[in-house]
N, C-alpha and C positions, 0 to 999 in steps of 0.2 A: 874693085867694088867693095863697099863697106858692108861688113857682116854685123848684123844686130843680134845680140844675145839677149834672150829673155830669161830672167831668173825668177824662181818661185820663192816667195818669202811668206812668213806668217807673222801677223802682229799679235804679240803675246805680252803677258804681264811678267816682267823680269824683276825679281826681288831687289829692292833698293834702287831700281832704275825706272820703274814705271813701264808704260807701254813702249815696246820697241819692235821694229821690223827685223826679224831674224831669218836667215836663210834656211830653207827646208833641207832635210837630211835624206839622202838616197842610199838604198841598199846596194850590195855588190852587183846585183842583177840589173841595176839601173832604175829600179822602181822607187818611187817616193815612199818614205816611211811615214805613215799617218801620225800626225800630232807630234812629230819629233823635229826639233830645230837646233841650230847651233847658236849657243850663247857664249860669246868670247872664246870661240873655238871648241867648246865642249857641247856634246849632245845632251839635250834636256827634253823631257816629256812635257808637252804643254797642250792639253786637250781644249783649252779655251782659245778664243780668238778666231779670226778668219784668214784665209790665204789671199795674197796679192801678187800680181805680176809686177816685175820691176825691170824696166828697160829704158833706153834712150831712143826717142823716136827719130824720124828721118831728118828732123831739124836739130837733133842733138839734145833735145829737152827731155828731162827725166819724167817718166810716166809710171803711175802706180795704180792701175785699175784693180778693183776687187775681183776675186776669183772664187768666192764661196767658201764653205766650211769643209767640204769633202776633198780629201787629199788627191784621190785619183782623178776626180773631175777637174780639180784645179790644175793638175799636171797636164791633162788633155787641153785645157784652155791655154796653158803655157806653150805647148807644142804648136797649137793652131795659130797663136799670135806670132810665134817665131817664123812659121811657114809663110804667113801673110806678109810680114815685114820683109822676109827674104824675097818674096815675089815682087813686092813693090820696089825693092832696091834693084833687082835684076832688070825690071822694066825701065826704071830710071836710067840705069847704066847703058841700056840698049837704045836709049833715045826715044822710048815710047812714052807718049803723053799719058800721065796718070793723074787721078784726082789729087789735089794737094794733100800732102800727109801732115796736115796741121794737127796739133794736139786736140783742138776743139772738135774737129770733124772725126778724127779717129776714136777718141774716147767716148763721145756722145753716141755714136752709132754702134759701138761695140755692144754686143748683146748683154754681157755681164754688167757693163756699166749702166746701160739703159734700165735693166732690171733693178739694180741697186738704187739708182736715182729715183725711179718710179716708186719703189717701196718706201724710200725716205719721205717722199711727198705724201704718200698714203698715210704714213705714220703720223704726220703732222696734221692732216686734215680729216682723217677718219678715226673710227673707234679701233681699239686694240683687236677686237674680234675680226673686223673687216681687214685690217692689216695682216693678220695671221692667215686669213683665207687667201688673200692675194699672194702672200709669201709662199704658201704651200703650193699653189697652182704654178707659180713661176719657177719655184725650185724644181718642181717635177719637170717643167719644160726644159730647164737648163740641164737636168739630168739626162733627158732623152735626146735633146737636140744638140748637135755638135757644130752648128753653124756659128762662125765668129761674130758676124754683124747682123743687125736688123735687116739690112738690104740683101743678105744672102738667103733669108727665109723664103721657102717656096710652099706651095699648096701641099706637097707630099709631106712636109715637116709637120703640118697640122694634122694630116691623116694619121701619121705615125704617132703623134701625141695622143690622139683619141684611142688608138690601139694600145699604146703604152699605159694609159690610165686603166683600161679594161684588163689587159693581160698581165702587166707587171705590178700594178698597184692594187688590182682586184677591187676597184671601186664600184659601187652601185651605179646604175645608169643615171640616176638623178644627180649623184655626187659628181660623176664624170662630166655631166652637162654643166654643172656649176663651175668646175675647174676650167673647162673649155671656154666658158663665157668670160671668166676672169682673164684668161689669156687673150681673148679677142679684144677685150676692153683695153688691155695694155698695148696691144699692137695698134689699135685704132688711135690711141693717144700719141703714138709715134709715127703716124702717117702711113702705116702698113695696112692697106685695105684691099678688099676684093679677092683675097686668096681662097677663102673657104666657101664652098658651095653649101646649099641647104642640106644635102645628103652627107656632108662631111661631119656635121655636128652629131654628138652622141644622142641617141634617141631614148626616150623614157616615157612611161605611161603615167599620166597625171592621176595621182591617187585621190580619192574622195577623202576629205578630212574626217577623221574619226571623232565622234562625240560621245559623251556619257548619256545613257538613258536614265529615266526617272528612277527606276528600281535600283540601279547601281548607285546613284547619288544618295538615295534614301539609306541604303545599307552603309555607305561610306560615312555620311555625316552622323549616323547613329553611333558610330564608334569613335568619333572625334571628342577630344576634350573641348572645353569652352574656347581655349586659346587656338587649338587646331581648327575648330570650326570657323573662327573668324578669319584665319589665314586663307582657307580655301573658299569660303564664301566671297572673300575679297577678290580672289582670282576669278571665280565664276561670275560675279556680278559686275566686274569692271572690264573683263576681257583683256587685262593687261598682260604683257610679257613678263617673264621672271625677273629680268633686270629692272623693269619698271616698278614692279612691286617692291623689290629690294630697296629701291631708292626713293620711295614715297615718304614725304614729310607731312607733319601736321599742318603746315602752311598751305599744302596742296588741297586741303579739304574746305569746302564751303558748306557748312552745316545749314545755312539758311536756304540755299537753293538745291540742296542734295546733289552736289556736284563734286567730283574728284578731278582735279587738274593734273595732267601729266606735265611736269615742269623740270627744267634744268636744275641740277644740284651743283651750285657753284662752289668754288674753293672757299674754305673757311666756314662751311656749314657745319661740318663735324667738329665738335670741340676738341677731339684728341688727334686730329689730323688736318692741319690747315691747308695742305696741298691736295687733299682728296677732291676730285671733281668727277661728275658724271653728266652725260648729255643723252637725251632720248634718241631713239633711232631716227635717222634722217633729220635730226635736229629740229623735230617738229613738236611743239607743245600743243596740248589739246584738252578738251573738257569732256567728261563722261557723266551722264546722268545715272544715278544709282537709287535703289529703293530705300524707303525710310527705315526699314528694319536693319539695313546694313549701317546706315548713319547712326542709328541708336546704339548698335553694338560697338561702333567705333568711339562714340562718346563715353560709353562705360569703360572701354579699354583705355582711353586717354586718362580717365580719372585714377586708374590703377598704375600708370606708368611713371617713370622718372621724367619730370618736367624739363630737365636739362638736356635731354636727348631729343633732337628734332625728327628722328626717323619713326615711322609708324611701327615697324617690326624690326627693332635692332637686336643685336647681341648684347650681352651684359656690359661689354666695353663700348657700347654705342657705335657699332660697326654694322654695315648691311648684313642681314641674315642670308646665309648662303646654302642652307641645308633643307630648303623647302621640298625638294624632290625626295630626299631621304625620309622626311616626315610623311609625305604623301604615300609613299610605298609602305611605310610601317603601319599607317592607318588601314590601308587596303588589306594588308595581311591580317590585322586584328579583326577585320570584318569578314574574313575568310573569302576574300575576293582575290582574283589573280593580279598580283602587283605588276605583272608585265603589261597589263592593260591600263595602268594608271600612270600618267605623266602630266606635267604642268601645262603644256601647250594644249592639251585636250580640253582643259577648262576654257581656254580662249576660243577654241573651235565651237564648244558648246554654247558659249555666250553669243558668238556671231550667228550661229544657226538659229538659236532661240529668238534672238532679236529680229531676224528677218522673218521667221515664221509668225511672229506676233504682229507683223504689219509695219514695222519700222522701215522707212525708205532706205534704199541702197546708199545714198549720199550721206545720210546721218550715220549709218552703221560704219561706213568707210571712215568717217571722221572719228568715231569712237575707237575704232581699231588702230587708227594712225597709219592707214594704208596710203601709199603715194598714188596708186592707180585703182580704178574701179574693178579691174579684172581680178585683183587679189581678193577683193571682198566677195565677188560673185562666186568664187570657189566654194563659199559656204552656203550657196543656194542648192542644197542637196535635197534629194527626195525624202519625204517623211515616211519612215518605216515603222512608226509606233503602232501598238495594237489598235488604236483608234482608226487607223487607215483601213484595216480589215473590216471593221464595222461599217465604214462608209462604202466599201466595196460591196458588202452584202446588201446594204440598203439600195444601192444603185440598180440591182436586178430583182428586187422583191416583187415589183408589180408587172414585170414583163412575162410574156409567155415562156421565154427561154428559162426564166428563173423558177417556174412552177414545176 
C-alpha cells in the first residue's frame, strides 16, 4: 500500500531568489517552530508569508493547498490531510469503493482551499473592509474547527463556533452574530445548507440608534471653527457615511438643484495617484437633497480651495481626509461635552431620524441613506423623547377629570 507523506512548507521571500516554498522547521519535541524555515539547508526566520501543504495525491499529482499563517494550525491541517489520505489509500487497497481522489474534487472541497478561494473572490468583487470582515470570520472558524473538508462539517461545529466566538474571542453578541452570518454565507455559497437551527445563531438585542439632541448640537457647533462647522454640517445634513464624505468631489454637487450626488470615484481622479479608486457601499449611486445654507457654505468653501484638487475635503496633498473622528472628538472636548458620546455615524442617525420626523416618506429616506432594504431605514423610526413631547403629554390630560 502506498504511503502518502504530507509536508509542511512556507512560501517566503528569499533574498536574491524571490518567493520560494521552503520546508518548515521542527523542534526536537516534534513541534513546528513558528516562522522558521530551511533555506538551502539553513534555518532562517521568516515571519512573512503563509504555510502550504505539499504532497502527491492518489494519482501522483503534486498538490499545494494553502494552510494559513498560524504554524500550529497549519501543522494540524498537515496531520489531518495525512490521515485522510492514508484512510483513502487503505480503503482503496482493501477494494472498498471510494470517491475518486481527483485533484479537483479533493482540493476544492478541502476547507482551507474553499476558504482561500472564497476570500480571493471576495477580494476581487467586494470592498477591502468587506473582505477583511469575511477573512476574520473564516479565520476564526478555521482556528476552532478541525474538520478537513466542507462535507465533514456538522451542526455541532457551528454550535462550537458560536461558543468559540463568545468564550475564546470575547466578542459582543452583535459582533458574534455578524461573524456567524459571514460563515453561513460562505457555507451556503458552497452548497452546505440546513445545518444551523434558529436557536444556534448568536442572539443579540437590537439597540435603538443614538442621535444628537438639539442642545448637544448647539454646544458642539458653537465651538467649531468655520471649517469644522462645514465638515460636520455636511455629515449632519447629508446623512453620509464617513467613507462617502471622504470621497466626495466637486462634480458630485448640483448647485442648481441643491443636490449632493453619491458617486463612484474612478481611477485617475486624484492627480497624485492614478490607481486610486473608490466605490460607494453596495455600488449604489444616489442623490440627496440638502438645504440652501449648506450649498451656500460649500460655494464659499470652493472659492477658497485649490481648484486642481477634485475632493471636497482633501488633505494638503489632495488625498481623502481621514481624521474626521479625531476632529469631532476634539470639538466635543472644547465644548466641555463628553467626547465618548460623539462619533460620526451618530450624525447619520440624527439625519435619518430628523428626516422621518419631519414627514419625509420611508422610501425617500431609504434612497437618501443608500439602504438596500426598508428594514434598515425603519430602525430610525424611534420614539421622540424631546422636551416638546412632555408638553404634549401635559396637554393631553388638561381637560379631563383625571387631570384636575
